[in-house]
N, C-alpha and C positions, 0 to 999 in steps of 0.2 A: 334875214332883217336885220338893218343896220344898228351898229352898236354906239354909244353913246363916250365923251370924255369919261365920265363916273366909271364905267366899266377898263378903260383904259390904265386912267392911275390907279384902280384898285387891284389890277392885275401887276403892273411894274412895283408897288411896294408890297403886296404879297409875297413876289417874287425877291427882292432884297431879303427881306426880313427871314426868310425860308432857306437863303443859301448862304449866307456870310457865315454861321456857324458850321454847317457842312466841313466849306471850304476850311477854315481855321483847324478843325480836330483832323481831318484830312492829312495835313502839311505836318502837326506835332507827330501823329503817328507813324507817317513815313519816314520823316526824319530820327525821330527818338527810337524807334521799335527795333529796324534796319540791321544795327551792330548787334543787339542784344540777342535777339532773333539766330544771327549766322551762329553765334558762340554756343548758343544752345545746341544748335543742328548739329555741330562738331564735336559736341561731349556725346550727345545721343548718339550718333555714328560709333562713337569709341565703345560706348557700353553696350551697343549691338553687337559689336568685333568680339569685344569680353564674352558674352551671352553665349554667340552662335561658335566661337572658338571651344568653349566648357562644351556644348552639346558634342562637338566634334569628337574631342579628345574624349567624353562616355560611351561614344560609339562604337571607337576603338580600344578603351577599356571592355567593354561587357564583349567584344571580339575575343578578346586575348583570355577572358574568366571564361568563356565558353569553354574555348578550345582547351585550357587546361582541366574543366569538367569532364571532358570526353575522354582525353588523354587517359585519365583514370576508368572508364568503361572498362566491365570485363570481357567485352566482345576484342578489346584489345590487347590480349594478352599472349605471354611467349608461346602459344599454341598454333598461331601465324605463320610461325618460322616454320614447321612442317606439315602445314594445310597444304594439302592437295587440290587447288582451287579447282580445277579442271573437274575433280572426280564429285568432290563435296562442294555441288554448286548450290545447295544451300546454304552452305556459312557463306559464299561470295555473294550470294543474294543476298544475306542478311546486310552483309558488310556494305554493300552498295546502296541498299535502302538506309542503313544509318547515314553513311556519309550523305546521301541526299538530305536527310531531317536538319542535317546539321548545318547543310549550307542553305536550308530553306529557313533555318533558324538564325542564320547572319545576314542581316539586309545588306553590307557590304561586301559580300563575299560572291567571286564569280564563279569559282572551284573549289572543291575540296576533295583532296586525293590523299591518299594512304600508300605509306611506302613500306615494304617488308623486306629485310636485307637478310632474304634465307638463302639457300643453298641455290634456288632458281630466284633471284631477286625480283618481285612482284612489283605492279604499280596499280594501285586501282583509281582510276581518270576518266568518269568515274567507275567505269568495268574494268576488269583486272583483265592484264596483260603481263606476260615476260618482256623485261627490258632488254634488247637487244641494241640498243645503239651503247656504247662503251665510253660516250662523251656525257651523256643522259647518266649512267650508272657512277660516271666518276665523280659529279656533281652533286648527286644524293652522297655519296661515301663520303665527300668533302664533309658535305654538310652535319652527316652524324657524326664526324672527327671533332667539331668544334665543342667546346668544353662546356656550353650554356645548355640548360635542360628546354628552354625555350628563347626565342629570338627570332628578329626581323631582317631579312632580305631580300635582295631583289633574284630571281630567278629569271631562266629563259621561259618565255611566253611559249615557245613550242620551239622542240629542236631545226624545225626545216624554216624556221622565222629566225634568221640570225639578226641579232641587234635590238631586238623585243624583247623588254622584261616587263615583270611581273612582280610590283611589291607583295612579299610573301610572309606568313606568319607562320613559321613552325614550333612544333612541338613534340620531343622524343617521347617513343614508346620505351619500355612502360614509362609512365607517368611519376619514375621515381630516380635516385642517385645509381641505376643499376644501370650494365652495359646496354645500353641502346641495342633493337633488332629493328627498328624500323622508325617512323614520324609520321606523324600526322601536319597536314601541310593547307593552309588555305590562302589562296591566290585573290587577291582584293579585286576588284572592281572596279578599273580606272574611272569609266563615265560616273557611277556612282559617288564615286571620292570627288571626282569633279564638280560633280552636283553639289555636294557638302560644303567644296571649294568657294563656291560661287557663291555664298550665302557670307562669306565674307566681305564680296563686294558687291551691296545689298543693291547699288543704281546700276548694276550691268556694267559697269566701266571700270579699266584697272586691270589690275594682275593680283592674282593670290596664288601662293607655290608655298609646299612643306619641304623643307630640307633636314638634313644633316648637319649635326654639329661643323662637322669638317665642312662644310658649304654644299656637298653633293644633293640638290633636288630628285627629290623622290616622286613629287607628284604635283601638276600644277592645274590651275582651272580650267585650262585648255586642255585636259584630258591624258596629255603626255609632257614627258622630260621635256624640257627646249631650252636651248643655249642662245639668249638675246641681250643684245646691249643694257637693255632696261634691267633684264633679270640678273645680271651680271653687277650692276651697278649698286643694287638693291640688297643682293646680299653680300657684298663686299661691306655695302654701310650697315647692316645688321651686325654682320662679324667683328667688325671693332668697336661696336657699341660694350661694354662690359657689363651687361644686366640680361636675366632671363628673359624680360617682358619691357615693353615700354611702346610708347610712339614719339614719333617725331614728324616734320615739313619736309619735302623733299623736291627739289625742282629738276626736272627734266623737261630739254627741247621748249623752254618758254610756260609749260603748265606747273604750278604746284599742285604735288601729290601730298595726302596726310596717308603715314605709312603709320600700319598698328602690328606689333610681333612681340611673340610669346615664348615659352617652352610648352611640348607633349613629354611627358615621363613615358617612356616604354618600355618594353620588356628588354633588358640588356643596352639599350640607348636611348640618346634625349634627341627628339625632334623639334622644330621651329617652325613656325607658322609663319608667314609674312602676308601683309595683305595690304594694299597701295590701292587708294583713289584717288581721282582727280577732286580737290579743292571745290570747283567749279559744277561736281557733278553731286557734291551733297548741299552747297549752297545755292541750288537750282530752286528748290521751295521758295528761298528767302526771297529771291531778286523776283520769281512768280509771285505771289503774297505782295513785294513791293507795288507789282505790275497790277495785281489786283486792288490794292490799296487807292490808286490811281484812279482805276476804272472804275471802282464803287462811289469814287469821288464825283467822278465825271458823271457815274448815274446817279447820284444823287442829285447832282445839279439838274440833270433833264428831268428827274423825278419832282424833284422842286417848281420847275416851271409849269410840268402838268398839272401839280396839284395848284398851284396858282391860278391856273387858267381854269379849270375846273373849279374853285371856290370863287373866283369871279363869275363865272357862268351862274353859280349858286345865287350870288349874291343878287345878278342883274335882273332876271325877272322867271317868275316860276310857270309864266306862260311861255317862256322859250322850251322848257323841258317837254310839256305837251304839245307844242312844232314839233320839235324833232322825234316825238314817240308817234304822232300821226302823219308824220313824212315818209314811214315806210311803204306808204301806199302811192304807188307813181300817180294815180288819179289824182288825190290830194297833193300833193307833191307839184302835180302842173296846174292845178287849180291856185295855189299861192303863186306862185310865178308870175301867173296871167292876172289876177286878182288884187294880190296884196293884202287880204282883208282878212286877220287870223279866225277871226272867232265868227264869220259866216261860215268858212270853212272847217271851222272846229263842229260848226252844228251839222252841215249836211255830212260829214265823216262819222258824228255820231250817229245819224239817222240808219248811213248803209250798214254799220256795225250791227246796228240792233234787228235788223232784217239778216244778217248773218246769222245772227244768235240765234233768231226763231229758226232758221233753217238747220243749225246744226243740232238744234232743241229735237226737229222731226227725225234727224238722223240716227238720233242718240235712241229714241223710242223703239225704231224698228232694229236697231241693233242690242238693245237689252237684253234679250233671252240669251242672246251668246255672249254677251258678256257676264252674266249673272252663273252661267254656266262655269267661263273659265274660273270665275270668283270663287264656285263653290269646289272645284278642280284644285284650285291650289290649298283651301281650306282643307276640304279632308287626305290631302297626300301631305300635311304639316309644314308647307311651304311661308305661310301667314305666323309664324312662332313669334316671331317678334314684336307683333301688335298686339296693343294690349285689349282687353275685353271692352272699356267701352270706345276703341277707334274700330276694333269689328263691326260692333252692334253699329255704330254710326256709317260706318261704310255699305253694312245691309240697308239700315232705314233709306240710304240714297240710293239704293236699287230696287226699292218697292218693298223690302219683308217688313213686317210687322214683328218685331221682336221683343216689346217690351213685355214682364211676365210671361212668358212663353217658356216650355220645355222643348227641347229639341231631340229629337229619333232619327237613328240612323236605320237603313234597310241594304243588306249587299246581296243581290241576286245573280248567280253563279249559273250558266246554263252548260248543259250537259249532254253528254252522246252523239256529240258531232259526227264522233270517226263511224256512228252505224248509220250516219246519212251519204254515206263515200255517193251513191250514186243518184244523191238528189245535188248535193254542193260538192264543190271542190274545195284543194287549199286555198287561202288565201280572201275566202270569202266569208270568213269571221268578223270584219267590220262590217260588213251590210248585214249579215246576219243580228249582228248586237243592234246597228243602229233601228233594225225593223223591232227586235223585243224592246228598246228603247221608246221608243213611239208608242208601242202597246201599254208599255208601262206608266208612261206621263197621263196617256189619255186615263186609262183604269183609276189611277190615283188623283186625278183631278174630279172625278165623279162623288167619290166617298170623301177628300179630305180638302179642306180649304188652301192650305200652304204646302206643296210638295214640288221637290224638284229634282229632276232626275239626274244623273251624273253618268256619262258616256265615256267607259275604256276602251271599246273597242277591241276587248279579248274575249268574247263571250262573258262578260262581268258587268253590271248596272248599277250605280249607288243611288241609294233614294234618299235624301234629307227633308225632312218632316218636320213643321212648327206646329204645335198645337197648345192650347190654352194650359197653364198650369194647375189646372183646377179640378180635370177630371183626367181618367182612365182612358186610354186608347185602346186599351190590350184585345179586345174584343173586333173591335173594327181591323186592325192591324192582320190578326189570324182570317180575316175574311177577304180582306185585300189580298193578303198572300195566295187564299185559295181563289180566289178569283184569276190573278194572276198564271199560276202551274195550269189552271184549266185552257185561259185562252193560248198562253204558249206551247201547250202539249196538241192544242186543237191546230193552229194555224202554222207552227215551226215543227212539227215534232219533236221537238225537244224537251229534255226534264229541268226540273227546276230546282237549285237550292238556294232557300230564303234564308237569310240570318237576322232577326230582328236585335238591334241592339239593344242596351240598356239606356234610359234616360239621361240627358244632359243638363242642365238647370243653366249652364253657359257657354256662350258662343266659342269660347276656349278652349272647353274638353271636347269638341265636335271631332279634332283629328284622333283622340284617344279612341272615342268608342268606336268610331269606323272602322280601325286597322285592331280593335277585340273583335269585330264583327264579322272581319275578313279572317281570322286567325280563329275564329269559332267553326268556318268550314272545316277543319281538321276533325270534328266531332261527329262528320258527318258520313254515313256509310258509302264505301266507297263503290259502288255498285249504282248504276243512270237508274237512280228514280227519285220521283220528287220529294222533297225533308224540309221539313220547316224546324229553324233551332230557337229558341227565343231564350237571347241569354239572360232574362229576368227569372225564367222559370229553368234553366239549366243546372242549376245548384241540388235542385233535387231528383236530378236522375240519376237512379242505381250505378254504380259501379260496376264491370262487368268483369266478370273473372280473368286473371292476365294472361295475356296471350304469351300462346306457349311459340316460338320462331320455329320454324321446318329445318332443323341441322342437316338431317338426311338428305331431302331433296337441293339443299344445298352442295351436298356435297356431289351428290348425282351430277348436279348441274355442272359443278366445275370439274368434274372428271371427264365429262362429255366435249365439254369445251375443248379441254387439253387434248383431246385425242380427237380434236374436226367435227366430231359427230354434229353439225349445225342443226340440222332438224329435228333430232334428239333433244337436244340442249334445248331449243325452242318448245318444244312438246312440255318437255319438264318447267319452263318458266311460266307455262301456262296453268300448271299443276302447282306451283308455289304460290302462284296469285291467288287460285281457287283453294289450296287449303289455307290462307290467311283469313278470307273474305268468309269461309265455312264456320271459321272461329269465331265471327261478329266482328272482325276488324274495323275499326275507325278509319277514316284518311290518314289520320297522322299516323296510325300504327302500320299503315302500308306505306306510307312515307318512309320510316324510318325502316320499316323491313326491307324496302325493295333498294335500299341507298346502303343497306349493311350488304345485301347480296350484291352490290357493286361493289363494294368495295373488295369484299373475299373474293369478286372476279379480277379484279385489279391486280391486288396481292399474287394472285395463282400467275397472273400473266406473267410479274415481273421475278415470281419464281421460276418461273421458264426460259429465263435469261431474256426476256423482251423486256426492251423499256415502254410503257404503256403510253407515254407523251409522245413518241414516235409513231404508233400503231394509229394514235388515235388523233395525231397532229397536234397535240395542245390543247385540244377540245376541253371545255371545263364539262366534265359527263355528269358530276352531282348538281351543279348547276341547270342542266337541261333536264335532270329528272324532275327536279322540286318544282317544276312549270307544268307538270304531265298531270292532269285530274282525272283522267279517263283508262280504266283498265285496258280496253284493246289498245287505243294510244299508246300506253305503257309497254303491251305486250311486243307492238310495232316495234315501240322506238328498242328495246334490248334486243331484238331480234338481227334490225338492221343499221344500228349503231354502236352496240358493244360486240356481241357474237360474229357477226358477217367480218368486220374488220381483220378481227383477231384471227380468227381460222383462214382468212385469205394470205394473212403474214405468216401464219404457222404452216400452210401447205408450202408458202414459196419456200420454208427454210429446212424443213423435217421432210424423211422418206417417209411416205404411207404406208409401204410395209414395215417398218421400223413402230408405228406410231400403234399398229393392230397389234402387233407381240406386245408392247409395254400394257396395250389394254385389255392383253389375253392375262398379262401377269397380274395387272389390278384386280381384275376381276375374280383371279385365281386368290389372291391376298383377302377381299372381301367375302370370300366363300368358306377361305378355310384360315382366318387369323384365329380362330379358336384352341388350332391344334399347336403344335411344335413344329413352326416352318422355319427355314432358311433361307439365304439366298440359292446354296447348291439344290435346294430341292424346287426352286420354284425357277432355277435356271433349267433343270430336268423336264419342267412342265411346256417350258417355254420352249425346248431345243436348243437353245442359246448356251454359250459359254461364261460361266459366271461373271466373271471381269466385262465383258462385254456387256452383258444385263446391265450389271451396278452402275458402270457407266452412262447406256442408253437410258435407262432409267430417270439419272438424275439429269440428265439433258431435255427429256418429255416432262417429266416432271416438276422439277426445279427442287426434288428434293432425294436425300440419299434413300436406298431402299430400307433400312430399319429405319429410320427418321419418319419415313411414309408408315410402314406397319404399327410403329407405336404410338402414331398420332392416331392411326383409325384401332387400334384397340383402346387408345384414352378415349375417343370418343364413344364406343361403344359401352366403355365399362362408365361414362358420365352417364347413358341413356339409362342404362341398369340402375346405376344409381337413386335417380330422379325416379322413375317410373315405376320401381319394382319396391319388392321389401326384401329381396332375397341378401344372404348374409355375406359380407365381404368376403369372406373366405369362397363361397359361392360366384361371387361378382368376378373373382380373381380367375377362378375356373374359365368361367365362361368365355371371358378374353384371353386365355392362353397361357396365364402366368399363375407361378407360386404363390402362395399369399403373402409371404416376406419379402419377394423381390415385391410383388405387384403395390405394395406398400410404398416401398422407397421410391421406384419409380414414378408413381401416382402424384409421391410430395415433391419431385425432382421437376415432375411438370407442370404441376400446378400452385406449386407453392403451400399446399396442406394435402392436409391427409384426406383417404375416401371416405371417412366419418366425418368428418368435419366439413368435407365439399356436401353431404348428402345434408345434412343439418343446414347449414347455411341455403343451399335451394330448396327448401322447406319453407325455412322464413322469410325469406324475401318477398 
């Protein structure tokens, strides 16, 4: 479409008006802001150097204070002179560990060592050895002869590395002004100090080093002391200046450097740090900002041109916008080029779009059930929490639901007994079975209710959202529907059904919470595979059952069998464990908590046996897997295959079978004779082993000392007697093999309370 003179004139006028202010402002900022910004950058650089130098000084001060503190440690007393470290290896190990702790607590330390100038001079480096090198002994002796208690010096890094020095902090022992018998030495990690010095050159160019007041360079940002012409010139220039700190500009090979220096007060000496950075590196951001200002100005001109063109187009013709919008259609664009009749072409395109709209509407109606299911899945899972109540209702109205003056009810249907159909279905068929059940539920619900929509979770669970008028109760209909669902699924799929009927919600935004409550209420179901209906509206009046007693005896038997590698027997005991819980009327949540506690006890026993559960089970989250199991047979199968078998295989690979049998015999002996006066020697006589060998092997297999295991066994029996019987405390003590006074002491030590208090607390819980 051709443009007229009005379009061109308006474009030029708008371009001139919008461009001139940007050009003026850009020039003023460029010429007036550059110099001031450069000065600010130099001052900022100097302040950064001072702050970072203070940080380095603090780290060296912390090292000096730490070493002075350790020098007064009682471990480093004069008894080290006469200690035979080759015999008193525990003392040597303690000293080595202490040196390791010192090294770990000092960030700049490369090595912490101890020199003891005894009859046989010893050096811990970090392990102890006798100094054989006369040169090395001479250097340590000269160090002790210095008049200062603590000082810095450069020591040879290693006798075999000639010329390599370590900056070392030395503190004589003892930490008072007596005749020194040794010294603590902290060798500085040159790489870490170099890293700190590099912070004094923030732009990673230039040079930084620390020197003594005599001019001797101790360490540089390159990591080692080096003699270079630039370093020599800087040292000379700094030493000529009669001040402890300052800054100046220094020209070197056609480059101007800004040099900052200052003093560190160290023990027995003063250090001087020197930092030199090229001004060009510091002012580089200024140059960059100047270029950026110029670039922004040019961009502003381009933007002004674009905005001028856009404004002119809007002023010129609204028809042009419509034409360009419709020109995305290639057919329309071809017709425009052929006929040049915008209105006729717009009319033809409008009819085409109308036909497309009708076609899309038909497709939408076909896909509406899937869209509704996706919406419900997001709703009940809480993904639409950011929407308001009115927004959610509007979306539901658009999807065909009647939501005004309605109540929203949710049901959660859980299919159980899948493991009992091993011959009929195989693993992986859960999604197929859930799909079949969802179709059955949808058909049966549609026969009874006006608005009922199924949510398929593909994991043997199905959700049902029911929308009913708010002026009547639907409790009877829901229970009748639940009974019909159970009968149909039992008959066709041969599975049992647990149905939770949630509380009614008066708003859409409450649906996720109500559905989550319905899912959680499944924990109140009986764990055995049977049909169950749980109505949250009636759950409050259910009589509370007696407190469930945890089968501790079976737990100990299971752990003992697992420790000794008796996989099959342990599996039988787990079956007994689960049946004991079911016989006592345990609900699903009780079963889950008890089985999780059993799993925790097994993992604890495995760790006490000297094995790492993470390695045995390849870092699998066993607790998460267990919480997903909702059927007794599947839970037993999981314990056998995922918990017991991997540990027994690892145990058999590590332990000798005969030794395990002997320890098993010893454990059975203790369980049968714990009420008598038994000892390690009597148990050794019973098993036919040496007492020392039995003690070591018992610890290796069970993860506990002999006496600890016996005490734990007796305490467990005592707690059972205190809870389950009316025996006096004296009689309980005799029953578990203790005298009354000693029994009270050992019980309080183990449990933190007396036996009487334990009995009283257990009966009031």
